[in-house]
PASELUM-62105 format. One line per 5 residues: number of its first residue (from 0); their letters; for each residue x, y, z of N, C-alpha, C. Coordinates in steps of 0.2 Angstrom, whole numbers, plus 2048, in hexadecimal, padded with zeros to 3 digits. Layout:
BEGIN
NUM> a> X Y Z X Y Z X Y Z; ...
***
This chain:
BEGIN
0> xxxxx> C69 79F DBF C66 79F DC6 C66 7A6 DCA; C6C 7A9 DC8 C6E 7AF DCC C68 7B5 DC9; C67 7B4 DC4 C63 7BA DC0 C5B 7B9 DC1; C58 7B3 DC4 C53 7B3 DC6 C51 7B6 DCE; C57 7B2 DD1 C58 7B5 DD9 C59 7BC DDA
5> xxxxx> C5D 7BE DD5 C5F 7C7 DD6 C58 7CA DD5; C52 7C6 DCF C4B 7CA DCE C48 7C9 DD4; C47 7C2 DD8 C43 7C2 DDD C45 7C6 DE2; C4B 7C7 DE3 C4F 7CD DEA C4C 7D3 DE8; C4D 7D4 DE2 C4B 7DB DE1 C43 7DD DE0
10> xxxxx> C3F 7DA DDE C38 7DB DDE C35 7D8 DE3; C37 7D2 DE8 C33 7D1 DEC C32 7D6 DF2; C39 7DB DF2 C39 7E0 DF7 C34 7E5 DF5; C35 7E6 DEC C32 7EC DEC C2B 7EB DEB; C29 7E5 DEA C22 7E4 DEB C20 7E2 DF2
15> xxxxx> C23 7E0 DF6 C21 7DF DFD C1E 7E7 E00; C23 7EC DFD C23 7F1 E00 C1B 7F5 DFD; C1A 7F2 DF6 C15 7F7 DF3 C0F 7F2 DF6; C0E 7ED DF5 C09 7E7 DF9 C07 7EB E01; C0B 7EA E04 C0A 7EB E0A C0B 7F3 E0E
20> xxxxx> C0E 7F6 E0A C10 7FD E0C C16 7FC E11; C1A 7F8 E11 C1D 7F6 E17 C24 7FC E18; C24 7FF E16 C29 805 E15 C29 809 E1B; C2F 80B E20 C2E 80D E27 C31 816 E24; C31 815 E1C C33 81D E1B C2F 81E E17
25> xxxxx> C30 824 E13 C2A 828 E0E C28 822 E0A; C24 825 E06 C21 824 E00 C1F 82A DFC; C24 82A DF5 C24 830 DF0 C21 82E DEA; C1B 831 DE8 C19 833 DE2 C1C 836 DDE; C1E 835 DD9 C20 83C DD4 C1C 83C DCD
30> xxxxx> C19 83E DCA C16 83E DC4 C19 845 DC0; C1C 842 DB9 C1E 84A DB5 C1A 847 DAE; C15 84C DAD C12 84D DA5 C14 852 DA1; C16 850 D9B C1B 852 D97 C12 856 D91; C14 85B D8E C12 860 D89 C0C 85B D85
35> xxxxx> C0E 855 D82 C0C 852 D7D C09 84B D82; C08 84B D87 C05 848 D8C C07 842 D8F; C0E 840 D8B C12 83B D8D C15 83C D95; C18 838 D99 C1A 839 D9E C1F 833 DA2; C1E 835 DA8 C23 830 DAD C20 830 DB4
40> xxxxx> C1E 82A DB7 C1A 82A DBD C20 826 DC2; C23 827 DC6 C27 825 DCB C26 823 DD2; C25 81D DD4 C21 81D DDB C28 819 DE0; C2B 81C DE5 C2F 81A DE8 C2F 81B DF0; C33 815 DF2 C31 813 DF9 C37 814 DFC
45> xxxxx> C37 815 E01 C3F 816 E06 C3F 810 E0B; C40 80B E09 C42 805 E0D C48 803 E10; C4C 80C E13 C52 809 E15 C51 804 E1C; C4D 808 E20 C4C 803 E28 C49 7FE E27; C43 7FD E22 C40 7F6 E22 C48 7F2 E20
50> xxxxx> C4C 7F3 E1B C52 7EE E19 C56 7ED E1F; C55 7F2 E24 C5A 7F0 E2A C56 7EC E2F; C4F 7EB E2E C4B 7E7 E33 C4D 7DF E2F; C4C 7E0 E2A C4B 7DA E27 C52 7D6 E28; C58 7DA E26 C5E 7D8 E29 C5F 7D6 E2E
55> xxxxx> C5C 7D9 E34 C5C 7D7 E3B C59 7D1 E3A; C55 7D0 E39 C4F 7CA E39 C54 7C5 E37; C58 7C7 E32 C5A 7C0 E2F C60 7BF E34; C65 7C5 E35 C6A 7C1 E3B C68 7BE E3F; C61 7BF E42 C5F 7BC E49 C5D 7B5 E46
60> xxxxx> C5B 7B4 E40 C5B 7AB E3D C61 7A8 E3C; C65 7AD E3C C6D 7A9 E3B C71 7A7 E42; C6C 7A7 E46 C6F 7A7 E4D C73 7A1 E4E; C78 79E E52 C7B 797 E53 C7C 797 E5C; C7E 791 E5B C7E 78F E64 C83 794 E67
65> xxxxx> C89 796 E64 C8C 79A E68 C8B 7A2 E68; C85 7A3 E64 C81 7AA E67 C7D 7AB E6B; C7A 7A4 E6F C77 7A5 E74 C79 7A1 E7B; C76 7A5 E80 C79 7A6 E86 C73 79F E8A; C77 799 E8D C73 796 E91 C72 798 E98
70> xxxxx> C6D 79A E9A C6C 79B EA1 C6F 798 EA8; C6C 78E EA5 C6E 78B EAB C74 789 EAC; C78 789 EA7 C7F 789 EA9 C80 783 EA5; C7E 77E EA1 C7C 77A E9D C81 77D E96; C85 777 E95 C88 77A E8F C83 777 E88
75> xxxxx> C82 77B E83 C7E 777 E7E C81 772 E7A; C7B 76F E79 C7F 767 E73 C84 769 E6D; C87 764 E6D C8D 765 E67 C89 764 E60; C87 767 E5D C87 767 E54 C8A 763 E51; C88 75C E51 C8D 758 E4C C8B 758 E44
80> xxxxx> C87 75B E44 C84 75B E3C C8B 760 E38; C8B 75D E32 C90 761 E2D C8E 769 E2E; C92 76D E2C C91 775 E2D C91 777 E25; C8A 779 E25 C8A 77A E1C C8D 77E E1B; C8E 77E E14 C91 786 E12 C8D 78C E0F
85> xxxxx> C8F 791 E13 C8B 797 E10 C88 797 E09; C82 799 E06 C7F 797 E00 C84 79E DFD; C85 7A0 DF6 C86 7A5 DF4 C80 7AA DF4; C83 7B1 DF3 C7D 7B6 DF5 C7D 7BA DF0; C76 7BA DEF C72 7BD DEA C77 7C3 DE8
90> xxxxx> C79 7C4 DE1 C7C 7CA DDF C78 7D2 DDF; C71 7D0 DE0 C6E 7D8 DE0 C6F 7D8 DE7; C6C 7D2 DEC C6D 7D5 DF3 C73 7D8 DF6; C79 7D3 DF4 C81 7D7 DF4 C82 7DE DF4; C80 7E0 DEE C7E 7E6 DEA C7D 7EC DEF
95> xxxxx> C75 7EA DF1 C70 7EE DF5 C74 7EF DFC; C77 7E8 DFF C7C 7EA E06 C81 7ED E06; C84 7ED E01 C8B 7F1 E00 C89 7F8 DFE; C83 7FA DFA C82 802 DF8 C7F 804 E00; C7C 801 E05 C78 803 E0A C7D 802 E10
100> xxxxx> C83 800 E0D C89 801 E14 C8C 808 E15; C8B 80B E1C C8B 813 E1E C92 813 E1A; C96 810 E19 C9F 80F E18 CA0 812 E11; C9A 810 E0D C9A 80F E06 C9A 817 E04; C9E 81A E00 CA1 820 DFF C9D 823 DF9
105> xxxxx> C9A 820 DF5 C96 820 DED C8F 81F DED; C8C 826 DEA C85 825 DEA C84 820 DE4; C7E 81E DE4 C7A 819 DE2 C74 819 DDE; C75 819 DD7 C6C 81A DD5 C6C 817 DD0; C6A 812 DCE C69 80D DC8 C61 80C DC7
110> xxxxx> C61 80B DBF C58 808 DBD C5A 802 DB9; C56 7FE DBC C55 7F8 DB6 C50 7F6 DB5; C50 7F4 DAF C4B 7F3 DAA C44 7EC DAE; C3F 7EC DB0 C3B 7E6 DB3 C3C 7E0 DAF; C3C 7E1 DA8 C3C 7DB DA4 C44 7D8 DA3
115> xxxxx> C49 7DD DA3 C4F 7DB DA3 C51 7D5 DA8; C4F 7D7 DAF C51 7D4 DB5 C4B 7CF DB6; C45 7CE DB1 C41 7C8 DB4 C44 7C4 DB0; C43 7BC DB4 C46 7B5 DB1 C41 7B3 DAB; C43 7AE DA6 C3F 7AC DA1 C39 7AA DA4
120> xxxxx> C39 7A5 DA9 C33 7A2 DAC C2C 7A7 DAD; C2E 7AC DB0 C2A 7B1 DB2 C27 7B4 DAB; C2D 7B6 DA8 C2E 7BA DA0 C29 7B9 D9B; C28 7B2 D9B C23 7AD D95 C1D 7AC D97; C1B 7AF D9D C14 7AF DA1 C11 7B7 D9E
125> xxxxx> C14 7BB D9D C13 7C3 D9C C0F 7C3 D95; C09 7C6 D95 C06 7C7 D8E C07 7CE D8C; C0A 7D2 D8E C0B 7D8 D8D C14 7DD D8E; C19 7D7 D8A C1F 7D9 D8F C22 7E2 D8B; C20 7E3 D84 C20 7EA D82 C1D 7F0 D8A
130> xxxxx> C18 7ED D8C C15 7F3 D91 C1A 7F0 D98; C1D 7EB D98 C20 7EA D9F C27 7EF D9E; C2A 7EE D97 C30 7F2 D96 C31 7F9 D96; C2B 7FC D97 C2B 803 D9A C2A 804 DA2; C2B 7FE DA7 C2B 7FF DAF C32 7FC DAF
135> xxxxx> C35 803 DB3 C3D 800 DB6 C3B 800 DBD; C40 7FD DC1 C42 7FE DC8 C48 802 DCA; C48 806 DCE C4E 80B DD0 C51 80A DD7; C56 809 DD7 C59 809 DDD C5D 80E DE0; C5D 811 DE6 C60 818 DE7 C63 816 DEF
140> xxxxx> C68 818 DEF C6D 818 DF5 C72 81E DF5; C72 824 DFA C78 828 DF9 C7D 826 DFD; C83 82A DFD C88 828 DFF C88 828 E08; C8C 823 E09 C8D 823 E10 C88 824 E16; C81 81E E13 C7B 81E E15 C78 818 E15
145> xxxxx> C75 814 E1A C72 80F E19 C69 80F E16; C68 816 E14 C63 818 E10 C62 813 E08; C5B 810 E09 C59 80D E02 C53 810 E00; C54 811 DF8 C4C 814 DF6 C4B 80E DF0; C46 80B DF1 C44 807 DEA C3C 80B DE6
150> xxxxx> C3D 80A DE0 C39 80E DDC C36 80A DD6; C32 80C DD4 C2C 80A DCE C2B 810 DCA; C2F 80E DC2 C2F 814 DBF C2B 813 DB9; C26 815 DB7 C23 815 DB1 C22 81A DAB; C26 818 DA4 C25 81E DA0 C20 81C D9C
155> xxxxx> C1D 822 D99 C16 820 D96 C16 826 D8F; C11 824 D8B C11 828 D86 C0A 82D D87; C06 829 D8A BFF 82D D8B BFC 82B D91; BF7 82E D94 BF6 82B D9B BF1 824 D9A; BED 823 D93 BEB 81B D92 BF0 818 D94
160> xxxxx> BF6 818 D90 BFB 813 D91 BFC 812 D9A; BFE 817 D9C C00 817 DA5 BFA 814 DA9; BF4 814 DA7 BEF 810 DAA BEF 80B DA8; BEF 807 DA2 BF4 800 D9F BF8 7FE DA4; BFD 800 DA5 C03 7FE DA8 C00 7FD DAF
165> xxxxx> BFD 802 DB1 BFC 801 DBA BF6 7FA DBB; BF2 7FB DB7 BED 7F6 DB5 BEF 7EF DB5; BF5 7ED DB1 BF8 7E9 DB1 BFC 7E6 DB6; BFF 7EC DBA C03 7E9 DC1 BFD 7E7 DC7; BF9 7EC DC7 BF2 7EA DCA BF0 7E2 DCA
170> xxxxx> BF1 7DF DC3 BED 7DB DC1 BF1 7D5 DBF; BF9 7D6 DC3 BFF 7D2 DC1 BFC 7CA DC4; BFE 7C6 DBE BFB 7BF DBE BFD 7BB DC3; BF9 7BA DC6 BF9 7B5 DCD BFF 7B2 DCB; BFF 7AC DC7 C06 7A8 DC6 C0D 7AC DC7
175> xxxxx> C0D 7B0 DC2 C13 7B4 DC4 C15 7B9 DCA; C10 7BA DCE C11 7BE DD3 C12 7BA DD8; C0E 7B3 DDA C11 7AD DDD C18 7AB DDD; C1C 7A9 DD5 C22 7AA DD5 C26 7AE DD7; C25 7B5 DD7 C29 7B9 DDB C28 7B9 DE0
180> xxxxx> C22 7B9 DE4 C23 7B9 DEB C1F 7B4 DED; C21 7AC DF0 C1D 7A8 DF1 C17 7A9 DF6; C11 7A7 DF5 C0C 7A7 DF9 C09 7AF DFA; C09 7B3 DF5 C07 7B8 DF4 C06 7B8 DEC; BFE 7BA DEA BFB 7B9 DE4 BFA 7C1 DE2
185> xxxxx> BF6 7C1 DDD BF4 7C7 DDB BFA 7CD DD9; BF6 7D4 DD7 BFB 7D7 DD5 BFC 7DF DDB; BFE 7E5 DD8 C00 7EA DDE BF9 7EE DDF; BF8 7F0 DE5 BF3 7F3 DE8 BF3 7FA DE3; BEC 7FA DE3 BEC 802 DDF BED 809 DE2
190> xxxxx> BEF 809 DE9 BF1 80D DEC BF9 811 DEC; BFB 80B DE8 C01 80C DE6 C01 812 DE2; BFF 814 DDD C00 818 DD6 BFC 81E DD7; BFC 824 DD5 BF9 828 DD3 BF4 827 DCF; BEE 82A DCD BE9 828 DC8 BE6 830 DC6
195> xxxxx> BE5 831 DC2 BE3 839 DC0 BE0 838 DBA; BDB 83D DB8 BD8 83E DB1 BDD 846 DB0; BDE 848 DA9 BE2 84D DA6 BDE 84E DA1; BDC 855 DA1 BDB 859 D99 BDF 85E D97; BE4 85D D93 BE9 861 D91 BE8 869 D8E
200> xxxxx> BE2 868 D8A BDF 86F D88 BDC 873 D8D; BD9 870 D91 BD5 874 D95 BDA 876 D9A; BDF 871 D9E BE4 874 DA1 BE2 872 DAA; BE1 86B DA9 BDF 868 DB1 BE0 862 DB2; BE3 85E DB8 BE4 856 DB9 BE0 855 DBF
205> xxxxx> BDB 851 DC0 BD9 850 DC5 BDA 848 DC8; BDD 849 DCE BE1 843 DD0 BDB 83F DD6; BDC 838 DD5 BD6 836 DD8 BD8 835 DDF; BD2 835 DE4 BD3 834 DED BD7 82C DEB; BDA 82C DF1 BDD 824 DF2 BDA 821 DF9
210> xxxxx> BD9 81D DF7 BD2 819 DFD BDA 813 E02; BDC 815 E07 BE0 812 E0C BDC 80D E10; BD5 80F E12 BD3 80C E18 BD3 805 E18; BD5 801 E14 BD5 7FA E13 BDD 7F9 E17; BE1 7FC E15 BE7 7FB E19 BE7 7FF E22
215> xxxxx> BE4 804 E21 BE3 807 E29 BE0 802 E2E; BD9 7FF E2A BD7 7FA E2F BDB 7F4 E30; BDE 7F2 E2B BE3 7ED E2C BE9 7EE E31; BEA 7F4 E30 BEF 7F5 E36 BEC 7F8 E3D; BE5 7F8 E3F BE1 7F8 E44 BE1 802 E44
220> xxxxx> BE1 804 E3E BE2 80D E40 BDD 80F E3D; BD7 80C E39 BD3 80F E35 BCC 811 E38; BC9 816 E36 BC6 818 E3A BBD 814 E3C; BBE 810 E37 BB8 80C E37 BBB 804 E3A; BC0 804 E3C BC2 7FC E3C BC0 7FC E46
225> xxxxx> BBE 7F3 E45 BBA 7F2 E4C BBF 7F1 E50; BC7 7F1 E4D BCD 7EF E53 BCE 7F5 E56; BD1 7F4 E5D BD3 7F8 E60 BDA 7F7 E61; BDF 7FE E5F BE7 7FC E61 BE8 7FD E67; BEC 7F8 E69 BEE 7FA E71 BF3 800 E71
230> xxxxx> BF6 802 E76 BFC 806 E77 C02 804 E74; C03 7FC E75 C08 7FA E75 C0B 7F9 E6D; C04 7F8 E69 C05 7F8 E60 C05 7FF E5E; C00 803 E62 C01 80B E5E C09 80C E61; C0C 80B E66 C12 80C E66 C16 80D E61
235> xxxxx> C16 805 E5F C19 800 E5A C18 804 E53; C12 806 E52 C11 808 E4B C14 80E E4A; C13 814 E50 C17 819 E52 C1D 819 E4E; C21 814 E52 C27 815 E52 C2A 811 E4A; C26 80E E46 C28 80D E40 C25 811 E39
240> xxxxx> C1E 815 E3B C1C 819 E37 C1C 81F E3A; C1E 824 E3D C1E 828 E3F C20 82E E3D; C25 82E E3B C29 832 E36 C27 830 E2E; C23 82E E2C C24 829 E26 C1E 82F E22; C1D 830 E1B C19 834 E18 C18 831 E12
245> xxxxx> C14 835 E0F C11 833 E07 C0F 839 E05; C15 83B E01 C18 841 DFC C13 83F DF4; C13 845 DF1 C10 845 DEA C15 849 DE6; C16 849 DE1 C1A 84F DDD C16 84E DD6; C13 854 DD3 C0F 854 DCD C12 859 DC9
250> xxxxx> C14 858 DC3 C19 85C DBF C14 85E DB9; C11 863 DB7 C0C 865 DB2 C0E 868 DAB; C0D 868 DA5 C0F 86B D9E C0D 872 D9F; C0E 876 DA3 C0C 87D DA5 C0C 880 DA9; C0B 887 DAC C0B 88B DB2 C04 888 DB6
255> xxxxx> C07 886 DBC C01 884 DC0 BFC 88A DC3; BF5 88B DC2 BF2 890 DC5 BEF 88E DCC; BED 88A DCD BEA 887 DD3 BEA 881 DD4; BE8 87F DDC BE6 878 DDC BE0 877 DE0; BDC 872 DE2 BD6 875 DE5 BD8 86F DEC
260> xxxxx> BDF 86D DED BE0 86B DF3 BE5 871 DF9; BE3 874 DFE BE5 879 E00 BEB 879 E03; BEE 873 E03 BF5 871 E07 BF9 870 E01; BF8 871 DFB BFC 86F DF6 C00 875 DF6; C09 876 DF3 C0C 877 DF1 C0E 879 DEA
265> xxxxx> C0D 880 DE8 C0E 880 DE1 C17 883 DE0; C18 881 DDB C20 882 DDA C20 885 DD3; C26 889 DD3 C27 88D DCC C29 889 DC6; C29 883 DC7 C2C 87D DC2 C27 87A DC0; C20 87D DC2 C1A 878 DC1 C17 873 DC3
270> xxxxx> C1A 871 DCA C1A 86D DCD C14 86F DD2; C11 869 DD6 C0B 869 DDA C0E 863 DDF; C11 866 DE7 C12 863 DEB C0E 861 DF2; C0D 85B DF2 C09 858 DF8 C0C 854 DFD; C0A 854 E02 C0D 850 E08 C0A 84F E0F
275> xxxxx> C08 849 E0F C03 845 E15 C09 841 E18; C07 842 E20 C09 83F E24 C05 838 E23; C0B 831 E24 C07 82A E21 C02 827 E27; C03 82B E2E BFE 828 E33 BF9 82B E33; BF8 831 E30 BF2 834 E30 BED 831 E2C
280> xxxxx> BF2 830 E25 BEE 82C E20 BEA 825 E21; BEE 823 E25 BEC 81C E27 BE5 81C E2C; BE6 822 E30 BE1 823 E34 BD9 827 E32; BDB 82A E2C BD5 82B E29 BD3 828 E24; BD8 823 E22 BD6 81E E1C BD7 821 E15
285> xxxxx> BD6 826 E14 BD8 828 E0E BDC 82E E0A; BDF 831 E05 BE0 837 E02 BDC 83B DFD; BD9 841 DFE BD5 842 DFB BD8 845 DF4; BD3 844 DEF BD4 848 DE9 BD4 84E DEA; BD8 850 DE3 BD8 858 DE1 BD8 859 DDA
290> xxxxx> BD9 860 DD9 BDA 861 DD1 BDD 866 DD0; BE3 866 DCC BE8 86B DCB BE6 86D DC5; BE7 873 DC4 BE5 87A DBE BEB 87B DBC; BEE 87D DB5 BF3 880 DB3 BF1 883 DAC; BF6 885 DAA BF5 88A DA4 BF8 885 D9E
295> xxx> BF5 882 D99 BF8 87E D95 BFC 883 D8F; C03 880 D8F C08 882 D88 C05 881 D82; C06 888 D7F C04 887 D77 C09 886 D72
***
């Protein structure tokens, strides 16, 4: 029972962020490509503030008569129903609450296999468990902080296998995703992952543009949206996402010579760094594609 609830708690929050981009913090996409074409793609979401809001909403839902002030001077009716004992806390929820307590003095960084924490009822429905075994969930929280980062880590032997993993997550079976998150079908959105093409011999990697227009329109921020966001809604969006950024880091197997994105930062350790303001991306509706050129190692 606890194993399934732990899986639900972890994946629900992670997938909620992935599906709705509900994070109030940064979204980071880190791609490392090795000389043999293998590599790792890690997509991380800073959900510290979101978790605080969720906890606050949960606390509001737990209000009792003693927490409410009656303005007309009348006493609240006596609750004669038996008080139900508090349900046992989910182990994963307990861990997250512990490590995000500002009084907790240790750094927390753990990696969990997506398959290992998956209950049998969901696992037996999957058609390619070997592929899912290459996907991990990462939780990070620094000491003395309420910050929490959740990430999806995919280790791949080549680009085709990475594309297969991404496609699998995007088309996650409706039955499985519904069991993970009741009322929600389908897989993860394509905006979640970096999609690219690469020629190791020629020394280039082309990163596809990312279309955020549908999300921007849903938020009332898209350039083609028929809805007009009021000042109150705009202020709320600015408060939630004003400091949020979408960051990407791509490390290639050779010295980087150039990048077609003029805002890119090229580092000495063969990385290309890009950073976008979340609100600007939502208003423009997309992140443009670009090409990185590098000198292949012989």
